[in-house]
Legacy VTK file of the C-alpha trace (Angstrom):
# vtk DataFile Version 3.0
C-alpha trace
ASCII
DATASET POLYDATA
POINTS 267 float
56.949 90.227 128.663
55.883 93.679 129.843
57.010 96.786 128.002
58.505 98.132 131.233
61.221 95.472 131.166
62.021 96.289 127.544
64.153 99.299 126.663
65.570 101.092 123.650
69.302 101.833 123.500
70.580 104.541 121.164
74.143 105.067 119.999
74.998 108.783 119.969
77.440 109.687 117.183
75.888 109.552 113.699
72.817 107.842 115.179
71.093 110.265 117.519
73.163 113.149 116.176
74.986 114.118 113.000
78.743 113.797 113.331
80.855 113.233 116.404
80.197 114.431 119.948
83.933 114.076 120.607
84.616 116.751 117.983
82.185 119.111 119.660
83.849 118.442 123.007
87.257 119.141 121.471
86.097 122.481 120.083
84.718 123.534 123.446
87.881 122.345 125.210
89.972 124.377 122.761
87.980 127.502 123.532
88.730 126.948 127.211
92.432 126.382 126.566
92.410 122.665 127.382
93.111 121.541 123.802
95.736 123.204 121.605
94.607 124.636 118.283
97.026 122.430 116.344
95.540 119.307 117.884
92.038 120.626 117.181
92.953 121.067 113.509
94.157 117.461 113.373
90.967 116.266 115.035
88.922 118.284 112.535
90.499 116.324 109.697
89.786 113.072 111.515
86.210 114.227 112.057
85.779 114.773 108.306
87.077 111.266 107.651
84.691 109.949 110.284
81.732 111.682 108.627
82.680 110.147 105.275
83.869 106.671 106.308
82.666 105.954 109.835
84.689 104.676 112.770
87.099 101.768 112.906
89.067 100.094 115.691
92.342 101.808 114.765
90.842 105.298 114.763
88.904 104.657 117.956
92.055 103.380 119.658
93.798 106.611 118.700
90.881 108.642 120.073
91.128 106.727 123.360
94.871 107.358 123.573
94.455 111.073 122.913
91.594 111.294 125.418
93.790 109.736 128.103
96.537 112.244 127.418
94.055 115.103 127.326
92.361 114.554 130.674
95.212 113.108 132.764
95.834 115.536 135.610
92.874 117.781 134.755
90.443 118.476 137.627
87.187 116.584 137.105
85.318 119.782 137.934
86.973 121.562 134.995
85.667 118.966 132.535
82.275 118.908 134.238
81.932 122.660 133.723
82.321 122.202 129.966
79.052 120.230 129.901
76.627 123.081 129.096
78.849 124.378 126.274
79.262 120.874 124.829
75.495 120.323 124.862
74.939 123.684 123.184
77.052 122.308 120.296
75.462 118.849 120.265
71.760 119.683 120.576
71.340 121.442 117.193
72.845 118.308 115.609
70.262 115.904 117.045
68.163 114.254 114.345
64.461 115.113 114.846
63.618 111.767 113.223
65.494 109.995 116.024
63.749 112.035 118.687
60.486 110.810 117.197
61.799 107.264 117.544
62.675 107.914 121.195
59.190 109.291 121.845
57.516 106.341 120.120
59.299 103.938 122.472
58.392 106.034 125.484
54.737 106.105 124.394
54.866 102.315 124.140
56.089 102.121 127.740
59.745 101.364 127.011
62.584 103.129 128.777
65.127 104.887 126.555
68.890 105.181 127.045
71.921 106.614 125.239
74.946 104.304 124.962
78.154 106.005 123.853
81.930 105.977 124.154
81.662 109.647 125.137
82.209 110.643 128.752
79.521 109.410 131.085
78.774 112.855 132.559
77.984 114.351 129.143
75.990 111.297 128.075
73.854 111.372 131.212
73.338 115.143 130.951
72.278 114.867 127.310
69.863 112.049 128.141
68.287 114.214 130.851
67.885 117.191 128.519
66.295 114.989 125.848
63.836 113.565 128.378
65.314 110.069 128.203
65.692 107.684 131.123
69.459 107.609 131.355
72.832 107.332 129.687
75.684 104.847 129.627
79.044 106.425 128.807
82.731 105.850 129.416
83.804 106.522 132.996
87.255 107.845 133.834
89.069 107.319 137.116
89.380 110.303 139.458
92.035 110.365 142.195
91.685 111.542 145.795
92.568 115.095 144.736
89.650 115.201 142.280
91.819 114.939 139.149
91.529 112.494 136.279
94.257 109.866 136.254
93.869 109.030 132.552
92.779 105.495 133.438
89.369 104.019 132.721
86.927 103.329 135.546
85.072 100.487 133.868
84.845 99.399 130.219
85.547 101.662 127.283
81.995 101.853 125.932
82.852 100.857 122.375
82.497 97.560 120.515
82.355 94.674 122.979
82.733 97.248 125.765
79.274 98.563 124.922
77.800 95.123 125.407
79.605 94.696 128.723
78.275 98.049 129.933
74.759 97.355 128.627
74.554 93.950 130.300
75.678 95.353 133.649
73.217 98.224 133.273
70.390 95.911 132.266
70.978 93.674 135.288
70.974 96.689 137.618
67.809 98.209 136.095
65.757 95.060 135.429
65.940 95.407 131.640
65.325 92.402 129.404
67.766 92.763 126.502
66.020 90.059 124.486
62.892 92.236 124.400
64.791 95.474 123.853
65.794 97.599 120.847
69.166 99.028 119.831
70.003 101.659 117.209
73.368 102.348 115.586
75.009 103.486 112.364
78.290 101.619 112.595
79.591 98.111 111.993
81.706 98.599 115.128
78.423 98.469 117.063
77.480 95.055 115.698
77.979 93.497 119.171
75.561 96.064 120.647
72.973 95.364 117.944
73.269 91.596 118.342
72.909 91.914 122.134
69.212 92.833 121.831
66.199 91.186 120.273
65.348 94.123 118.008
68.330 95.756 116.252
67.838 98.764 113.972
70.417 100.203 111.579
70.439 104.024 111.258
72.156 105.624 108.253
74.404 102.535 108.288
77.949 102.438 106.988
78.393 99.939 104.110
79.495 96.953 106.245
76.579 97.394 108.652
74.168 97.946 105.759
75.255 94.597 104.315
74.641 92.834 107.642
71.259 94.547 108.046
70.195 93.368 104.568
71.384 89.842 105.263
69.656 89.678 108.654
66.505 91.501 107.554
66.944 94.225 110.167
64.910 97.434 109.902
66.953 100.299 108.470
66.333 104.024 108.864
67.907 106.346 106.303
67.961 110.117 106.547
70.699 112.730 106.580
68.847 116.016 106.783
69.326 117.838 110.063
66.409 119.698 111.556
66.872 122.887 113.535
64.025 122.671 115.983
66.471 121.936 118.802
68.450 125.127 118.316
66.124 126.890 120.726
66.559 124.021 123.168
70.327 124.493 123.001
69.952 128.149 123.863
67.537 127.298 126.653
69.988 124.772 128.064
72.813 127.307 128.129
70.521 129.865 129.737
69.445 127.369 132.363
72.943 126.107 133.071
74.846 129.379 133.155
72.082 131.948 133.055
71.950 132.450 136.798
75.464 133.823 136.889
74.856 135.865 133.750
71.623 137.243 135.181
73.398 138.297 138.328
76.122 139.978 136.296
73.577 141.824 134.176
71.682 142.811 137.304
74.802 144.247 138.880
75.620 146.122 135.672
72.103 147.486 135.465
72.264 148.653 139.067
75.549 150.426 138.392
74.108 152.180 135.346
71.025 153.186 137.336
73.162 154.611 140.122
75.192 156.607 137.588
72.031 157.992 135.995
70.696 158.984 139.399
73.953 160.693 140.305
73.943 162.673 137.064
70.305 163.650 137.651
71.095 164.917 141.137
74.025 166.938 139.798
71.828 168.842 137.364
LINES 1 268
267 0 1 2 3 4 5 6 7 8 9 10 11 12 13 14 15 16 17 18 19 20 21 22 23 24 25 26 27 28 29 30 31 32 33 34 35 36 37 38 39 40 41 42 43 44 45 46 47 48 49 50 51 52 53 54 55 56 57 58 59 60 61 62 63 64 65 66 67 68 69 70 71 72 73 74 75 76 77 78 79 80 81 82 83 84 85 86 87 88 89 90 91 92 93 94 95 96 97 98 99 100 101 102 103 104 105 106 107 108 109 110 111 112 113 114 115 116 117 118 119 120 121 122 123 124 125 126 127 128 129 130 131 132 133 134 135 136 137 138 139 140 141 142 143 144 145 146 147 148 149 150 151 152 153 154 155 156 157 158 159 160 161 162 163 164 165 166 167 168 169 170 171 172 173 174 175 176 177 178 179 180 181 182 183 184 185 186 187 188 189 190 191 192 193 194 195 196 197 198 199 200 201 202 203 204 205 206 207 208 209 210 211 212 213 214 215 216 217 218 219 220 221 222 223 224 225 226 227 228 229 230 231 232 233 234 235 236 237 238 239 240 241 242 243 244 245 246 247 248 249 250 251 252 253 254 255 256 257 258 259 260 261 262 263 264 265 266
């Protein structure tokens, strides 16, 4: 089996990054007036519980319900424009140790992908910025007017939905799951881990840690966040929105120069 047919699939929340990408999205959405501050406060409490206890089906179902309510009727372009700000929040939270893991697979000739319940646009954008081969995220239906309907366009990429999405993706991209790797922190991702030939537990919650011990799976443990991606976050924002900012600064500089010239002529 060639390495090119093997791949490595990485869960996002608490695996590639510390904490929840959904929380970072909510904070950005609140700044743009899409999420109310009261709801953000409630999500912050849920985020703390998530950091301490991990995800479960009940909490994830609530997140899905809230997400449907949040985006229904919102123009897809509005959510798309949040992408650079969301990545600026996510990138400093990426674990350098996991980036090393990504690079090791790439050096061995394996393709690397993010698999997450987060929105597909953000997942794909993050994968591009991290130099990975692609992302598999949750897709939401958009109507003829370009607005989200609140309905899913494909599986919810969580639990068994991750496996469904991975299998479809693998078939479309000639990936052999039996030769591939998968990384996750959560027992809810047990189907994803069992779908590949080489599962790896990352900072596992207690139920997943017990399974990993029983199955003899490799386990990575680390909690310290590095900051080497902070500059990358700033670079991303500059690249994504810097053109408009540069033009604004240029116009402002021209105005100041004209004013200085006018004052000089008046003297």
